[in-house]
Every structure is written in C-alpha cells, then in structure tokens.
Residue frames relative to the residue before (quaternion, step in Angstrom):
aa qw qx qy qz dx dy dz
X 1.0000 0.0000 0.0000 0.0000 0.00 0.00 0.00
X 0.5953 0.6269 -0.3701 0.3400 3.60 0.99 -0.74
X 0.6591 0.5222 -0.3201 0.4364 3.62 1.08 -0.55
X 0.6344 0.5129 -0.3320 0.4736 3.60 1.16 -0.42
X 0.0101 0.8151 -0.5742 0.0755 3.56 -0.65 1.17
X 0.6214 -0.5304 0.4097 0.4059 3.57 -1.25 0.35
X 0.1410 -0.7783 0.6080 0.0680 3.57 -1.12 0.73
X 0.5274 -0.6106 0.4828 0.3404 3.55 -1.33 0.02
X 0.3628 0.7521 -0.4846 0.2605 3.61 1.26 0.14
X 0.5303 -0.6493 0.4605 0.2917 3.55 -1.18 0.65
X 0.4077 -0.7083 0.5251 0.2373 3.57 -0.75 1.07
X 0.6725 0.4890 -0.3317 0.4457 3.67 0.76 -0.87
X 0.6473 0.5089 -0.3305 0.4612 3.62 0.97 -0.78
X 0.6322 0.5228 -0.3302 0.4670 3.58 1.01 -0.81
X 0.6841 0.4840 -0.2903 0.4621 3.60 0.86 -0.95
X 0.6480 0.5284 -0.3185 0.4466 3.60 1.01 -0.77
X 0.6916 0.4725 -0.2684 0.4759 3.59 1.18 -0.52
X 0.4299 0.7204 -0.4572 0.2953 3.62 1.25 -0.05
X 0.0926 -0.7653 0.6339 0.0631 3.54 -1.24 0.60
X 0.5164 -0.1702 -0.8387 0.0299 1.57 -2.10 1.35
X 0.7796 -0.3882 0.2300 0.4342 3.58 -1.32 0.21
X 0.6418 0.5352 -0.3491 0.4240 3.63 0.95 -0.73
X 0.5818 0.5822 -0.3751 0.4266 3.61 1.18 -0.47
X 0.5635 0.5756 -0.3934 0.4431 3.61 1.15 -0.51
X 0.6947 0.4607 -0.2718 0.4808 3.59 0.80 -1.01
X 0.6662 0.4984 -0.3073 0.4618 3.58 0.90 -0.90
X 0.6395 0.5314 -0.3222 0.4525 3.59 0.99 -0.79
X 0.6786 0.4693 -0.2935 0.4828 3.58 0.90 -0.86
X 0.6264 0.5248 -0.3370 0.4675 3.59 1.06 -0.69
X 0.6569 0.4969 -0.3068 0.4770 3.59 0.93 -0.87
X 0.6237 0.5320 -0.3401 0.4608 3.58 0.98 -0.80
X 0.6589 0.5057 -0.3128 0.4607 3.59 0.89 -0.90
X 0.6522 0.5068 -0.3135 0.4684 3.60 0.93 -0.90
X 0.7073 0.4679 -0.2800 0.4499 3.60 0.77 -0.99
X 0.6250 0.5142 -0.3435 0.4765 3.61 1.03 -0.68
X 0.6583 0.5151 -0.3090 0.4536 3.57 0.96 -0.87
X 0.7098 0.4609 -0.2650 0.4620 3.58 0.85 -0.95
X 0.7547 0.3999 -0.2210 0.4708 3.59 0.87 -0.93
X 0.3471 -0.7504 0.4903 0.2757 3.57 1.08 -0.66
X 0.6733 0.4414 -0.3063 0.5080 3.60 1.24 0.29
X 0.5067 -0.6259 0.4980 0.3216 3.54 -1.26 0.44
X 0.5538 -0.6243 0.4540 0.3122 3.52 -1.23 0.58
X 0.1402 -0.7334 0.6593 0.0877 3.51 -1.33 0.53
X 0.4255 -0.6676 0.5396 0.2866 3.57 -1.06 0.75
X 0.1434 -0.7414 0.6519 0.0684 3.54 -1.01 0.95
X 0.7982 -0.0343 -0.0319 0.6005 3.54 -0.40 1.22
X 0.7443 -0.4355 0.2703 0.4281 3.59 -1.18 -0.33
X 0.8427 0.2613 -0.0825 0.4634 3.62 1.10 -0.42
X 0.6537 0.4831 -0.3387 0.4739 3.64 1.16 0.21
X 0.2325 -0.7374 0.6227 0.1204 3.54 -0.92 1.02
X 0.0110 -0.8517 0.5215 -0.0503 3.58 -0.44 1.20
X 0.2161 -0.7583 0.6094 0.0833 3.52 -1.29 0.63
X 0.8183 0.0870 -0.1044 0.5584 3.55 -0.65 1.11
X 0.2225 -0.7538 0.6029 0.1367 3.54 -1.35 0.12
X 0.0156 0.7625 -0.6459 -0.0349 3.53 -1.16 0.60
X 0.4164 -0.6786 0.5472 0.2583 3.53 -1.25 0.49
X 0.1223 -0.8016 0.5824 0.0569 3.58 -0.73 1.03
X 0.1205 -0.7309 0.6661 0.0875 3.50 -1.32 0.52
X 0.4008 -0.7255 0.4996 0.2519 3.58 -0.64 1.07
X 0.4990 -0.6778 0.4536 0.2930 3.58 -1.06 0.68
X 0.5021 0.6776 -0.4194 0.3359 3.60 1.24 -0.26
X 0.3176 -0.7487 0.5499 0.1901 3.56 -0.96 0.85
X 0.6681 0.5055 -0.3048 0.4530 3.60 1.20 -0.38
X 0.8081 0.0957 -0.0455 0.5795 3.61 0.97 -0.74
X 0.0368 -0.8494 0.5262 -0.0162 3.53 0.69 1.13
X 0.0154 0.7709 -0.6362 0.0262 3.55 -0.87 1.00
X 0.0098 0.7813 -0.6240 -0.0068 3.51 -1.22 0.49
X 0.1756 0.7757 -0.5912 0.1341 3.52 -1.23 0.44
X 0.5419 -0.5872 0.4776 0.3654 3.53 -1.30 -0.30
X 0.0135 -0.7848 0.6176 -0.0504 3.54 -1.14 0.75
X 0.5698 -0.5814 0.4280 0.3926 3.63 -1.09 0.47
X 0.5274 -0.6141 0.4744 0.3460 3.58 -1.06 0.69
X 0.7703 -0.0561 0.0619 0.6322 3.56 1.07 -0.80
X 0.1499 0.8019 -0.5672 0.1125 3.58 -1.08 0.62
X 0.1698 -0.7764 0.5956 0.1165 3.52 -1.35 -0.04
X 0.1251 -0.7421 0.6470 0.1225 3.49 -1.40 0.17
X 0.2986 -0.7731 0.5329 0.1709 3.60 -0.67 1.08
X 0.0110 -0.8381 0.5444 -0.0330 3.58 0.34 1.24
X 0.6966 -0.5012 0.3134 0.4066 3.59 -1.22 0.49
X 0.7748 0.3836 -0.2071 0.4578 3.58 0.68 -1.06
X 0.7945 -0.0790 0.0785 0.5969 3.60 1.13 -0.59
X 0.4690 -0.6117 0.5438 0.3318 3.52 -1.31 0.30
X 0.2304 -0.7545 0.5984 0.1400 3.57 -0.82 0.98
X 0.1190 -0.7813 0.6116 0.0373 3.57 -0.84 1.05
X 0.1759 -0.8173 0.5462 0.0516 3.56 -0.73 1.11
X 0.8012 0.3400 -0.2466 0.4262 3.55 -1.15 0.72
X 0.5563 0.6654 -0.3792 0.3224 3.60 1.19 -0.31
X 0.7885 0.3181 -0.1659 0.4996 3.60 1.06 -0.60
X 0.4250 0.7490 -0.4306 0.2700 3.59 1.28 0.09
X 0.7472 0.3554 -0.1965 0.5261 3.57 1.05 -0.75
X 0.6378 -0.5620 0.3537 0.3902 3.62 -1.05 0.64
X 0.6437 0.5264 -0.3307 0.4464 3.62 0.97 -0.80
X 0.6612 0.4955 -0.2986 0.4777 3.58 1.02 -0.79
X 0.6468 0.5203 -0.3173 0.4585 3.58 0.94 -0.88
X 0.6584 0.5120 -0.3068 0.4585 3.59 1.04 -0.76
X 0.7032 0.4625 -0.2551 0.4760 3.59 1.06 -0.76
X 0.5095 0.7141 -0.3868 0.2843 3.58 1.12 -0.67
X 0.6444 0.5377 -0.3577 0.4094 3.67 0.83 -0.76
X 0.6580 0.5098 -0.3131 0.4574 3.62 1.18 -0.40
X 0.4515 0.7324 -0.4226 0.2847 3.60 1.30 -0.13
X 0.5580 -0.5502 0.4349 0.4436 3.59 0.91 -0.89
X 0.7749 -0.3107 0.2445 0.4931 3.58 -1.11 -0.71
X 0.2671 0.7411 -0.5730 0.2258 3.56 -0.61 1.18
X 0.1905 -0.7101 0.6508 0.1897 3.51 -1.39 0.12
X 0.3583 -0.7452 0.5266 0.1974 3.55 -1.25 0.36
X 0.1873 -0.7187 0.6576 0.1266 3.48 -1.29 0.65
X 0.7824 -0.3302 0.2253 0.4775 3.57 -1.27 -0.12
X 0.8420 0.0793 -0.0207 0.5333 3.59 0.75 -0.96
X 0.7638 0.3453 -0.1946 0.5094 3.57 1.19 0.11
X 0.3984 -0.6575 0.5900 0.2468 3.46 -1.46 0.15
X 0.2052 -0.7851 0.5751 0.1042 3.60 -0.88 0.94
X 0.0626 -0.7779 0.6253 -0.0043 3.53 -0.94 1.01
X 0.3814 -0.7450 0.4979 0.2270 3.59 -0.73 1.02
X 0.7934 0.0084 0.0257 0.6081 3.57 1.02 -0.85
X 0.5323 -0.6530 0.4408 0.3098 3.55 -0.91 0.94
X 0.6524 0.5371 -0.3196 0.4287 3.60 1.03 -0.74
X 0.6257 0.5550 -0.3383 0.4313 3.62 1.23 -0.24
X 0.6940 0.4219 -0.2849 0.5091 3.58 1.26 0.04
X 0.5242 -0.6234 0.4905 0.3099 3.54 -1.28 0.48
X 0.3903 -0.7597 0.4713 0.2199 3.57 -0.45 1.22
X 0.6397 0.5240 -0.3435 0.4453 3.61 0.99 -0.70
X 0.6362 0.4942 -0.3246 0.4957 3.60 1.04 -0.73
X 0.6149 0.5375 -0.3444 0.4629 3.60 0.99 -0.79
X 0.6549 0.5123 -0.3123 0.4595 3.59 0.91 -0.88
X 0.6400 0.5096 -0.3251 0.4744 3.60 1.01 -0.77
X 0.6485 0.5199 -0.3119 0.4603 3.58 0.96 -0.88
X 0.6361 0.5148 -0.3234 0.4751 3.59 1.01 -0.80
X 0.6401 0.5274 -0.3256 0.4539 3.62 0.93 -0.87
X 0.6506 0.5168 -0.3087 0.4630 3.57 0.92 -0.94
X 0.6925 0.4804 -0.2831 0.4577 3.59 0.80 -1.02
X 0.7001 0.4850 -0.2834 0.4407 3.57 0.90 -0.88
X 0.6321 0.5501 -0.3287 0.4356 3.60 1.19 -0.46
X 0.4388 0.6998 -0.4665 0.3162 3.61 1.22 -0.14
X 0.5663 -0.5923 0.4345 0.3737 3.61 -1.08 0.59
X 0.5704 -0.6008 0.4363 0.3512 3.58 -1.13 0.63
X 0.7922 0.0929 -0.0255 0.6027 3.57 1.04 -0.77
X 0.3461 -0.7864 0.4708 0.2006 3.62 -0.33 1.21
X 0.5717 0.5964 -0.3890 0.4076 3.61 1.21 -0.24
X 0.7136 0.4182 -0.2527 0.5020 3.60 1.24 -0.27
C-alpha cells in the first residue's frame, strides 16, 4: 500500500473510462454515496483507486514493519468486480459485513460483482464506520 499515493488525476474522467459500461454508472453512484456519507470529495490514489479521507497506518508486524498513508474508504470499478477498500478493517465493519449482500473478500478489500446485489443502507453504515477511524492510530 505504501507505494500508492494521492494524485491530481480527475476522478470523473477515471470513472467515465471504466469498463464494462455498467461500471461507469456504478462508479458514479458509489462516488455519490461516498461523498454524501463522508462529506469529502474523492481523490485518485494511484491510477485506479478512488479514495476518501486519509489515515496513517502502521503494520502490526514486528519483522517487516511498514507504514504509510491510505484512504479511509475507497473503491475501484474494475472489470470483473468493484473493489471496496476500508470496509472490513475495523472490528465494527467486519461484524456488519455479512449483512452487505453478495460479495467476496480479498486480503484488504471486499469485491462486489454488481452494486444492485448489495444493501445500500448497510454499505452506508460500513462507510461511516471506516471513515470515523482516527487519522493517525498512534494518537
């Protein structure tokens, strides 16, 4: 994660270029939901992640400690699935996640094939939980 940083790239242009075509609509819908819930505008993180807010993370590993900045919550409208970031990182989010709807999990994200297959109210709760995390866990 440490190599991915905020950029000045245009979020709307990135979302408009998503494929397949339904990802364009889903991306704009997710952006609207996340802006509404978080109260902040999106920033592109690297070439493909739309992020909201920032927090400083420190890995728990004692052998290969890494740290850096990462969006509190974000997504990427990828071809095969929408990747959602930050929703399962905190215990409250992990506990609520099973109520989201149809999804699969990766190491740090949640994959959704279609936005209509998930419960928008649960998604909004998950976004609120993720966005409420402290900016710097050391404080």
